[in-house]
C-alpha positions as CSV (number, residue, x, y, z in Angstrom):
1,M,-38.8,8.2,-27.7
2,N,-41.5,6.6,-25.6
3,P,-40.3,5.0,-22.3
4,A,-43.8,3.7,-21.6
5,R,-43.3,1.5,-24.8
6,G,-40.0,0.3,-23.6
7,E,-38.0,2.5,-25.9
8,V,-34.3,3.3,-25.1
9,A,-32.0,5.8,-26.7
10,L,-28.6,4.9,-28.1
11,E,-26.3,7.9,-28.7
12,T,-23.6,7.5,-31.4
13,K,-21.5,10.0,-33.3
14,E,-24.1,9.8,-36.1
15,G,-27.0,10.8,-33.8
16,R,-29.5,9.5,-31.4
17,F,-31.4,6.3,-32.2
18,T,-34.3,4.5,-30.7
19,L,-34.1,0.9,-29.6
20,C,-37.2,-1.2,-28.8
21,L,-37.7,-4.9,-27.9
22,T,-40.8,-5.7,-30.0
23,L,-42.1,-9.2,-30.7
24,G,-40.6,-8.9,-34.2
25,A,-37.2,-7.9,-32.7
26,L,-37.3,-10.8,-30.2
27,A,-38.1,-13.3,-33.0
28,E,-35.2,-11.9,-35.1
29,I,-32.8,-12.1,-32.1
30,E,-33.9,-15.7,-31.4
31,A,-33.3,-16.7,-35.0
32,V,-29.8,-15.2,-35.0
33,L,-28.7,-16.5,-31.6
34,G,-30.5,-19.8,-31.5
35,E,-29.8,-21.8,-28.4
36,G,-26.6,-21.2,-26.6
37,G,-23.4,-20.5,-28.5
38,S,-21.1,-17.6,-28.1
39,F,-21.9,-13.9,-28.0
40,G,-19.3,-11.7,-29.7
41,A,-19.3,-8.5,-31.7
42,R,-21.1,-10.1,-34.6
43,E,-24.0,-11.2,-32.4
44,M,-24.1,-7.8,-30.6
45,L,-24.5,-6.1,-34.0
46,A,-27.3,-8.6,-34.9
47,V,-29.1,-7.8,-31.7
48,L,-28.6,-4.1,-32.1
49,R,-29.9,-4.3,-35.7
50,A,-33.1,-6.1,-34.5
51,L,-33.6,-3.5,-31.7
52,L,-33.1,-0.6,-34.1
53,R,-35.7,-2.1,-36.4
54,G,-38.0,-2.5,-33.4
55,G,-37.5,1.2,-32.6
56,G,-38.4,2.2,-36.1
57,E,-34.8,3.0,-37.1
58,G,-34.8,1.0,-40.4
59,P,-32.0,2.9,-42.2
60,A,-29.7,2.7,-39.1
61,A,-30.5,-1.0,-38.8
62,R,-29.5,-1.6,-42.4
63,D,-26.2,0.3,-41.9
64,V,-25.4,-0.7,-38.3
65,E,-21.9,-1.7,-39.3
66,R,-21.2,1.9,-40.3
67,L,-22.3,3.5,-37.0
68,T,-19.6,4.7,-34.7
69,L,-20.4,2.6,-31.6
70,E,-18.8,2.8,-28.2
71,P,-19.0,-0.9,-27.0
72,R,-19.8,-0.2,-23.4
73,A,-22.5,2.4,-24.2
74,T,-24.0,0.1,-26.8
75,A,-24.0,-2.9,-24.5
76,A,-25.6,-0.7,-21.8
77,A,-28.3,0.5,-24.2
78,I,-29.1,-3.1,-25.3
79,A,-29.3,-4.3,-21.7
80,A,-31.6,-1.3,-20.8
81,C,-33.8,-2.2,-23.7
82,F,-34.2,-5.8,-22.5
83,R,-34.9,-4.5,-19.0
84,A,-37.5,-2.1,-20.3
85,G,-39.1,-4.8,-22.5
86,A,-39.4,-7.1,-19.4
87,A,-41.1,-4.4,-17.3
């Protein structure tokens, strides 16, 4: 994990994964969320999937629904990733 690159760790029962807000991840997130709308579990998984891909975690991104996620920790990691990407 490289904090200088804006990478953030997400700990799950299955292991530690790297999240990163790349331009590709941002484009994917924008395509999924569009403008406005609601943000529920489905959208959180889509954002997580994009950030996992950005962090080089392709297999985890493909199987994100199978990860054992703690909602607060996942939301915190996503928020930290956005903060790191904005720095």
